[in-house]
N, C-alpha and C positions, 0 to 999 in steps of 0.2 A: 947559577948563580941571579942572571935576569929570571930566571922559575920565581925564585922567592923574595926578589921585591915587588912584582907584579903579586904574589901570594899576602906581603904584607901591607903593598896596598889595596888589594880587595877588601881586608882585614878593617885597615882605617876607615874606608869609604862604608863599611857594614857598619861600626859602630855609628860615621855621621847621619848616613841615613835613619836608622833606627833609634838615633836621637832627634832627629828634627821630624818623623813621623808620629813620635809623640807629642810632640810639639804643635804640628798643621793638626792631631785628634782631638786636640783643645778649642781649636779657632771654629767658628759656625761658617763664615764667609768664606766660602770654598774657592775665591777667585782670587783669593790673595795668599792663596798655599804655595804657589810656585814664587811668588817676591819676597815672601819668607825666609824658605827655601835659601834665596840667592844672600837676601840680605847675613843673614846670621850664619849660612855656609862659607859665607868670606870671614866672618869674627872667627870662626871655627877654623878654616884655612891657615890665614892669619898664625895664631897661636902655635897651632899644629908646628908648621915652618919654623917659626920661632924655637920652638922645642928642639926640634930636629938639628938644628945650629947646634944647642947644647948637646948634642950626643943621644938623644933619647930615639930610640924604635919608634916606626912609626903608630905600629898598635901602642905603644905607652904615652907616645906625644897625642894621640887621638882620646886617648882615657885620659889622660891631664885637661886634654882643652873642655871634653863634654862635662866634666866634673867644676869647671870654671867657670861653665857658662850657668847652671845651676840646675835645680830640679826641673825638669820639662814638662811638668804637668802641674805645675806652680808658674813656670817663665810663658805655658802657652794660655794658661789662665788670663796673665797679664795681656798678652799679646790678643786675644780676644776681646775683651775689654776696649785694648786700644783700637783696634782694626775690627769695625762692625759697623753695621748700617744702622744710622740713625736720624728716625723721622722728625721732623720740625713739627709735632702735633700741634703748636697755638697757631701757628699759620696756618695748618690746616684748617684747624677750628674757626677761624678767622675767616677763612674763603668759604666756607660750607653758613657762615652765618648771613655771610652776605646774599647767598644763596638764596635761600629761606626767606630773607627779608624782600627778592626781587619775588620770589615766587607767591609772598602775603601781599606786598602791594598787585600785584599782576590781578590775583585773586578776586581783591574791593574790587578793581577798575571793571574787573568781569561782571560783579557781581550789584554792581552800583546799579541797575535800573535804565542805565543809559540809552537803552535799546541800539546795541552797539550788534545785533546780531549775528555774533563771533565769539566762540569762547577760547580768548587769549591765554587765561589759566590754564588748559591742558595744553596748550602749545607750547605753551614757556617751561612747562614742565616736561613735554621731553625736550625741549634743548636743552634746560639743564641737566636733565639725566644722561642725555647721551656727552654733554661735557662732561661731568662727574664721573663717566666710563673713562673717556680720552684722558681724562688724570690721574687715573687711577693706574691707566695703562705707563702713561709718560714717568711714572713716579718708580715703578720698577721694572722699568726697559733702560737700559744701560746708553743712556745717553752720546756715548764716545762713538758709538757705531753710526751718529749720524755724519758724522767727519767725512767720511766714505762716501754720499751721497751727497756732498755741498754742491761740488758743478752740477749735476743733474738737476737739482733743485732751484740753485741759480739761476740754471738758463730755462727751466719750464715755466718757472712766473717770470721772468721779463718777458716770455714766448705770448702768457697771457695776459700782461701786459699791454702784449703788443697787440694784438688781437682783439681782445675787447670791444676795442672804439670801431672798431671796423663791422664787428659782427653786430654792435648797438647803432651803426646806420645802416648797415642791410635788412636789422630786423624790429629796428624801432624799439628796442630796450634801454637800458640805462649804462651810463658809460662804467660804471662803478661794477657792475656785476654781469658776469659770464652765465648765459641760460644753457644748463645742459637740457637731455633728456629726463623724462617723467619728474618733473618740475622742480629741479635741482637747479639753485643757482648759487654761485661763489661771488665773493663780495672780493674782486683780484686786488684792490690797492687795500684795502685792511689786511688779505693775507698777505700781503708784501711786505705792509709796513710790519709785522710780528717775524717772518720765517726770512727776511731778507738779509737783517742785521746779523743772524746767527751764521746764515749761511756764507757771507762774507766774510766775516769773522772765523771760522772753518778753513775757507780757502787760504788763508792768511796765514792761517796758522800751519799749514800741511805742506805747502808750499815755501813761506820764508821765515817759519819756527816766530813769527813776530820782533825778528830783527829789524830794528830799522835801518833802510837803507833809500838811496834815491830812489831804485828801483820796485822796492815795497809802497813806499809813499805810492809813486805813479799808480801801482798797480790799484790798489788801495781806490784811489780817487777816479779811476777809470770804472773800477768792479761798483761804485755809490753812484757814479753820476749817470749812467745807463740807465737802472731803475727811476732816478729823477726824473730825467727827460720824459720817458715812457708816463709816469704820472702826471709830470706836467700837463701830456697827451690829453690825457682821460680828463683835465682842467679838476683834478681832486685836487685845492690846494691844501686843505686840513691835512689829510694824510702825507702828503709831498713836506710839510711842515714838521711832521712828528718824526720823518723819515730821515729828515734831513740833520733835524737837532741828534737824534739817536746814531746816524751815521759818524756825525763830529764828533758826539761823545767819546763812542768805541773806538774811532783813531785814536785821539788824547789818550784814553786808556792805554789801547796796545801797543800806543808808540810812547808813549810817555814825553812824548812834544806838546808840552800845552801853549806853547809860546802860537808854533804854528796851529796850531789846532782855532786858537783865539781869533790869529789873522784868518783863518778859513770862513771862521764862523762869521767875521764880519765883512769880508768880500761874499761870503755868499748871503746875510742877508741885506744889505745894498743891491745886490743884483734882485734877489727877489721883490724887493719893496719896487725897484725900477720897472719891472715886467710887471708887478700888479697894477702897477698905476698906469701903463700902456696899453694893454693889454686886458684892461677889465671890460671885456663883454657880459658877464651875467651882474654890472653891478654893485659886485661885491665891497666897494669901497663906499657908495653911495650906503649902503645897508649897517656897514661897522659906524657910519658918522650919524648916523640914526643916536647913536647911545649918548651923546652929547648933547642932545635938543630932544629928551623922550616926551618933557612937560609937554612940546608939542608936534608928539608922533602919538598919540594917542590909537589911532589908526593907521593901519599901512602898516611898513615894517618896523614899527617900533608899539606893536600891537602884544606881542607875546611879550615882552619884555615890560611893560605896563601891567600885563595881566598876571605875571610872577609877583612882580613887586607889590601886588594888590591882596595878591593870596598870602604870602608871607607876613605882611600886614598885618590883617585878621584873623590869622590862622590862633596867636595866642600859644601860651605854653604846653597846652594840652590840646589845641587843633579842634576839629569840628567833629568828630565822628567819622566813623569806617564808611558813611552811607557821603558817597559822593553826589552835590545836588544836580538836576540834569540840566540845570539853566547853569552851570558853571563855565565861565570865558573860557577857558583851560582844557574845556572835555576832551576834544580831541589832540590833545598835548602831551597828557601824564605819561602815556608810554615813553615819549622820548625825553622826557624828563620825570622821573621819578623820583628824586629827590625834591621835586617841588610838591608832588601828592605825600610824599612822606609828612613832610611839612606842614600841610591841609588836613592830613588826616590826626596825626598825631600829635601834631604843634612842636613847636620851637624845641622841647628839652630832647625827642627824638632827633632833632639836626644836629643838635649839639653834640648827642650820643653817636651819631654817625658820622662826625668830622671827625671825631677823635678815634674812634676807629680807624677811620682812614688814614689818619696823621701817624694812629699806629703801625698799621701794614704797611705803610712805607716805610718808618723806620724801621722795622724790622725787616725789611727787603736788604734797605741801603747795607743795616748790621752784618748781613751775613758774608760780603764783602768780602772781607778782610779775612773770614776764615777758609775761606775756597782756592785753595793753593793752585790748583789743578787751571790750566791755561785758557782750556776749549767751556769748562765750567766759570771762571769767571768770564767771560763773555758772555753766557749764558745769561747770570743774575745780571750784569752792567746793562745788559739790552732790553731785557724781560720786567726789569725794575723802572728803566728808563719811559718805555712805550705807557708800562700801567699806571704808575706814577701820574702821567706828566695828564693822560686822558680821567684819573681819579680825582686831581685836583681841578682840572675843569669842572670835572660835573658836579663838585662841591661849590665851588665858585657859582658854577650857574643857578645857583638857589637864589641866590640875591636879585638876581634879574638885571644886574647893569654887566654883565657880560653878551659879550656877539653870541650869536644865535647858532650853534655852530653842529656840523655832521657828526656829534660825537656821543655815540651812548654812553650809557654811564657801565662802565665794566664790572661784569659781575650779578650785576640788578637788574639791568635797564632791560628790554624785549627785544628780544631778537635773536637770530642764530651768529650774533658777536660773541654769545657768550661760551661756546663751542670753542673754539678760539683761545679765548682768553683763558677759560680750564684748563686747555692742552699746555701752554705757556706756565702754568702756575704749576702744573705735574712735572715739568720740565725744571722748573726753579727746583722743587722739593724734588725731584731725583736728583739734582747736582749735590745738595746738601744732604741727602742720605747716603749717598759713596763719599763723602768728603774725606773721613778717615781710612778707606779702603783703596780709593785711586793717588791715594799721597804717594805710595809704599814704590808704586811702578815708577814714580820720577825718579825713585832716593836709591837705586840700585846699586851697591856697593860694587865696586871693581878689583880683582884681585893685581898683586904686583905684577902682569907681564901686561894690561890694559884689557884683557878679556875677561866677559863676564863667565863666570865657573858655573859650571853645570853638574849638579849636585845628583848621583846616580838614584833612580826611581823605583 
C-alpha cells in the first residue's frame, strides 16, 4: 500500500515538474526560475490538496491543477514579460550626455592657448572611460551580493578616515587624500560620502531587518556618528555636511520615524553651527560672509564670485565662442566650475538647457524610488539620489556667482577622478532598476499550509 502511494506521489510530482519546466523554459532570466517554481508550485499544490479532499486520485488531482493553470507556453511568456531585466535607457543616455559635455569642455579648455602645459582633455577622457566601465560593471553585477561585505567595507573606510590625517601630517599631504604607491591617490572623504551610507543601510537591514526599535536606533546613530567624527577631524566640512544630511534622510526612510529625524536634524544643525563658530581655524565664516558684501570685495575672498558674475553678465544668449581669451580672469578656475565655462563659451541658452537637464535627471531618480520594492535597492536609490542631487544643485547654483565657493566638483562633468565614483554609483542605481522586476519574487514566496516552503523536484 505504501509503495502504491509513493508511486502516485511520484506521478503527481512528475506532472508538476514537467509543467513547471515548460514555464521556466520561456523565462529568460534564470535567477527567477527557483522562485517561480515555488510561487506557481504552491498554487498547484493547493489545488491538488483541495481535489484530493474531494476524492480525486493524486494523478487526477495533479492533471486537474495543471489544466486549471493554463497553457504552460503562454503562461511562461507572460512570466517572462513580467519578470525580466529592464534598463532605464533614458537615465543612462542622460548620464552619457553629461559625460560628453564634460569631455567637450575639457577639450576646449586644453586647446584655448592658455599656456597650460598639460593635456587635461586626455586625462579627463581616461577618468571618464574608467568611470563608464565601472558603471557598466555595477549595472550587470547583482547589487545584493554587497550586503555580506557591508561590515568589512564600513571598517575599511573608517580606518582610512582615521589614518589619512596622520599620514598627511607625517608626509605633508592633504588631509582628504590617501596617497598610495605608483602615484595613486584616494579621496577618502568623498569615498566615505558615497559608500558609507550604503554600508550602514546594509548592516541595519541584515541585523535588524529595519524594524524600528531602541536598539536599532542606537546602533544606527553609533554607525553614523563614528565617520562623522573622523571626517570632522579631517576638517572637511563640506563632505561632513553632505554625509550628515544623507545619513539623516536614510534614517527617516528606513525607520519612517520622521519626527525623530527632524528633531535629530535640528539638533545636529545647532551643534554644527556652534562648533563651526567656535573652532573656525580656517576663517570659513569670514569667507562665507563675503557673499553679503561682494561689491566691496572685488579682490581677496570675493574675487572668484565677482569674476563669475562678470562672465555670466557679459556672455549673452550665445556666448563668446569656443576660444577662451588668455586674459580671462577666471582661467585657472574653469576646471573647478565647468558650468561657468559653459556659460562663457555657449551662453545663457546652454546654461538653461543644462539646468533643465539637471532637474529632469534628479526628478527621474526620485521617481524611481516608488518602483523599487526591495529594501536594499531602495536604500541605494535614496542614498545615491540624495548625494548626487545635492552636488548637482549646488554646481548649477554656483553659476550665479552668489554661492559660497566650496570644494564640490560638478558631478559627471567636472574634471578629476571623482567622476569614477559618480559613474560607479549611477551604475549601482541602474543595476537596482534593472533587477526591480526579478528580485521582487524572492520576497514574496508562497508558503504551504504547514508554514514550510515547498521544494519541488528538479
